[in-house]
DODRENMAR-826437 format. One line per field, with one value per atom (N, C-alpha, C): residue in one letter; atom name; x, y, z. Coordinates in steps of 0.05 Angstrom, whole numbers, always signed. Example, Ala and Ser with C-alpha at 12.3 -4.5 7.8 and 13.67 -1.06 7.14 Angstrom:
res <- (a,a,a,s,s,s);
atom <- (N,CA,C,N,CA,C);
X <- (+264,+246,+264,+257,+273,+258);
Y <- (-114,-90,-66,-45,-21,+1);
Z <- (+156,+156,+156,+142,+143,+157);
This chain:
res <- (x,x,x,x,x,x,x,x,x,x,x,x,x,x,x,x,x,x,x,x,x,x,x,x,x,x,x,x,x,x,x,x,x,x,x,x,x,x,x,x,x,x,x,x,x,x,x,x,x,x,x,x,x,x,x,x,x,x,x,x,x,x,x,x,x,x,x,x,x,x,x,x,x,x,x,x,x,x,x,x,x,x,x,x,x,x,x,x,x,x,x,x,x,x,x,x,x,x,x,x,x,x,x,x,x,x,x,x,x,x,x,x,x,x,x,x,x,x,x,x,x,x,x,x,x,x,x,x,x,x,x,x,x,x,x,x,x,x,x,x,x,x,x,x,x,x,x,x,x,x,x,x,x,x,x,x,x,x,x,x,x,x,x,x,x,x,x,x,x,x,x,x,x,x,x,x,x,x,x,x,x,x,x,x,x,x,x,x,x,x,x,x,x,x,x,x,x,x,x,x,x,x,x,x,x,x,x,x,x,x,x,x,x,x,x,x,x,x,x,x,x,x,x,x,x,x,x,x,x,x,x,x,x,x,x,x,x,x,x,x,x,x,x,x,x,x,x,x,x,x,x,x,x,x,x,x,x,x,x,x,x,x,x,x,x,x,x,x,x,x,x,x,x,x,x,x,x,x,x,x,x,x,x,x,x,x,x,x);
atom <- (N,CA,C,N,CA,C,N,CA,C,N,CA,C,N,CA,C,N,CA,C,N,CA,C,N,CA,C,N,CA,C,N,CA,C,N,CA,C,N,CA,C,N,CA,C,N,CA,C,N,CA,C,N,CA,C,N,CA,C,N,CA,C,N,CA,C,N,CA,C,N,CA,C,N,CA,C,N,CA,C,N,CA,C,N,CA,C,N,CA,C,N,CA,C,N,CA,C,N,CA,C,N,CA,C,N,CA,C,N,CA,C,N,CA,C,N,CA,C,N,CA,C,N,CA,C,N,CA,C,N,CA,C,N,CA,C,N,CA,C,N,CA,C,N,CA,C,N,CA,C,N,CA,C,N,CA,C,N,CA,C,N,CA,C,N,CA,C,N,CA,C,N,CA,C,N,CA,C,N,CA,C,N,CA,C,N,CA,C,N,CA,C,N,CA,C,N,CA,C,N,CA,C,N,CA,C,N,CA,C,N,CA,C,N,CA,C,N,CA,C,N,CA,C,N,CA,C,N,CA,C,N,CA,C,N,CA,C,N,CA,C,N,CA,C,N,CA,C,N,CA,C,N,CA,C,N,CA,C,N,CA,C,N,CA,C,N,CA,C,N,CA,C,N,CA,C,N,CA,C,N,CA,C,N,CA,C,N,CA,C,N,CA,C,N,CA,C,N,CA,C,N,CA,C,N,CA,C,N,CA,C,N,CA,C,N,CA,C,N,CA,C,N,CA,C,N,CA,C,N,CA,C,N,CA,C);
X <- (-970,-956,-971,-976,-990,-970,-976,-958,-974,-960,-974,-990,-979,-994,-982,-1000,-991,-997,-976,-980,-981,-995,-998,-988,-970,-960,-967,-976,-983,-1004,-1014,-1035,-1060,-1074,-1099,-1119,-1124,-1145,-1137,-1112,-1103,-1105,-1098,-1100,-1130,-1148,-1176,-1186,-1177,-1185,-1177,-1153,-1142,-1154,-1154,-1161,-1189,-1203,-1231,-1235,-1255,-1263,-1242,-1223,-1203,-1181,-1182,-1162,-1170,-1153,-1159,-1146,-1163,-1154,-1153,-1156,-1159,-1135,-1111,-1088,-1084,-1099,-1097,-1124,-1145,-1173,-1180,-1169,-1177,-1158,-1144,-1124,-1138,-1132,-1144,-1136,-1153,-1148,-1122,-1114,-1090,-1064,-1066,-1042,-1031,-1006,-991,-994,-995,-995,-979,-968,-954,-966,-990,-1002,-1025,-1033,-1055,-1045,-1063,-1056,-1081,-1077,-1099,-1112,-1138,-1153,-1148,-1136,-1129,-1099,-1090,-1062,-1047,-1057,-1044,-1034,-1008,-996,-1009,-1017,-1029,-1054,-1069,-1093,-1086,-1065,-1056,-1045,-1029,-1017,-1039,-1060,-1082,-1096,-1101,-1115,-1098,-1072,-1055,-1054,-1052,-1051,-1077,-1100,-1125,-1128,-1114,-1115,-1093,-1079,-1059,-1031,-1025,-998,-981,-955,-935,-913,-901,-880,-855,-844,-821,-796,-799,-776,-784,-765,-770,-745,-748,-725,-733,-715,-721,-698,-705,-685,-693,-674,-680,-660,-669,-652,-657,-636,-638,-643,-663,-670,-658,-641,-631,-600,-586,-557,-548,-532,-523,-509,-495,-481,-500,-526,-545,-551,-542,-544,-571,-588,-614,-613,-635,-636,-641,-632,-638,-667,-684,-713,-724,-743,-755,-767,-775,-788,-768,-743,-723,-716,-726,-720,-743,-737,-757,-750,-770,-764,-782,-773,-788,-783,-805,-802,-819,-807,-820,-823,-847,-852,-861,-850,-856,-871,-894,-910,-914,-916,-921,-941,-953,-973,-965,-964,-955,-976);
Y <- (-1149,-1127,-1101,-1085,-1059,-1038,-1023,-1001,-975,-952,-926,-921,-927,-922,-939,-951,-967,-951,-942,-927,-946,-937,-953,-937,-949,-937,-954,-942,-957,-942,-956,-944,-942,-921,-916,-938,-946,-966,-993,-1000,-1025,-1024,-1002,-999,-1001,-989,-991,-1020,-1034,-1061,-1079,-1076,-1093,-1085,-1060,-1051,-1040,-1034,-1025,-1002,-1006,-985,-980,-998,-994,-975,-966,-948,-919,-904,-876,-859,-846,-829,-800,-792,-764,-747,-758,-742,-739,-753,-751,-758,-743,-752,-752,-736,-734,-747,-767,-780,-798,-794,-811,-840,-859,-888,-899,-887,-898,-886,-866,-852,-866,-862,-872,-853,-864,-847,-861,-845,-855,-842,-831,-815,-828,-852,-866,-881,-886,-903,-919,-940,-958,-949,-955,-947,-965,-989,-1006,-1005,-1015,-1012,-1038,-1060,-1086,-1096,-1102,-1111,-1136,-1154,-1180,-1175,-1155,-1149,-1140,-1124,-1115,-1138,-1155,-1178,-1198,-1202,-1219,-1209,-1183,-1171,-1174,-1170,-1173,-1202,-1220,-1249,-1257,-1248,-1255,-1244,-1222,-1210,-1221,-1242,-1255,-1244,-1227,-1215,-1233,-1230,-1244,-1223,-1227,-1209,-1214,-1192,-1194,-1184,-1165,-1154,-1141,-1137,-1123,-1108,-1084,-1068,-1053,-1051,-1039,-1021,-999,-982,-974,-967,-956,-934,-912,-889,-880,-870,-860,-830,-821,-793,-780,-794,-786,-788,-768,-769,-781,-802,-815,-797,-777,-759,-741,-742,-726,-740,-765,-778,-791,-794,-806,-836,-849,-878,-888,-913,-925,-935,-923,-928,-931,-949,-953,-928,-909,-885,-867,-871,-854,-864,-888,-899,-896,-890,-889,-911,-924,-945,-943,-954,-953,-980,-993,-1018,-1017,-1025,-1024,-1053,-1060,-1086,-1081,-1097,-1095,-1120,-1116,-1139,-1137,-1160,-1161,-1183,-1180,-1200,-1209,-1235,-1246,-1244);
Z <- (+285,+297,+291,+310,+306,+299,+278,+270,+270,+271,+272,+247,+223,+199,+177,+161,+138,+113,+99,+74,+50,+29,+5,-18,-34,-58,-82,-104,-128,-144,-165,-181,-165,-168,-153,-157,-181,-187,-173,-174,-162,-131,-120,-91,-82,-97,-91,-94,-115,-119,-96,-86,-64,-37,-31,-4,+0,-22,-20,-1,+17,+35,+58,+61,+82,+73,+48,+37,+43,+57,+64,+42,+27,+4,+11,+35,+43,+36,+33,+26,-4,-20,-49,-61,-55,-61,-91,-107,-135,-155,-146,-163,-184,-210,-230,-227,-234,-230,-242,-265,-278,-268,-250,-240,-215,-210,-187,-164,-140,-116,-93,-76,-52,-27,-30,-8,+6,-2,+11,+35,+54,+76,+84,+100,+107,+133,+136,+160,+183,+178,+201,+205,+228,+236,+240,+229,+233,+206,+205,+180,+170,+187,+179,+162,+168,+153,+124,+122,+96,+80,+93,+79,+70,+87,+79,+54,+54,+30,+5,+7,-16,-25,-7,-14,-27,-17,-29,-57,-63,-90,-108,-99,-116,-115,-95,-93,-76,-80,-63,-56,-33,-25,-42,-53,-70,-56,-37,-23,+3,+20,+45,+53,+64,+73,+98,+117,+143,+152,+165,+177,+205,+221,+247,+253,+263,+269,+297,+309,+337,+336,+350,+351,+376,+391,+416,+416,+423,+424,+450,+449,+474,+494,+484,+502,+518,+512,+528,+555,+558,+583,+590,+571,+576,+574,+583,+582,+553,+548,+522,+523,+509,+510,+481,+478,+451,+440,+456,+447,+431,+435,+421,+393,+386,+361,+341,+317,+296,+276,+266,+246,+223,+201,+176,+162,+155,+141,+116,+94,+68,+57,+49,+37,+9,-9,-38,-46,-58,-67,-97,-110,-139,-145,-168,-177,-204,-208,-234,-255);
């Protein structure tokens, strides 16, 4: 499934270990390796690629949460269209 942007949260060194050159650090470029960040995102837009990288690095999915909100008020009389919905899905991975 193609998504607009895949963000990465975690320790900088671990994110670099797992995602390598596909990690876009432009929003937090000077973060020390031992520090946590939630500002990185991936250069590709397919979840399967991210999941494959995590699996190859020994991670497993521990939890998943999803939300969907409507940005359009029904009383405005417009059609029900996918463009009026915004969604956010969070996947949590851990490594034993």
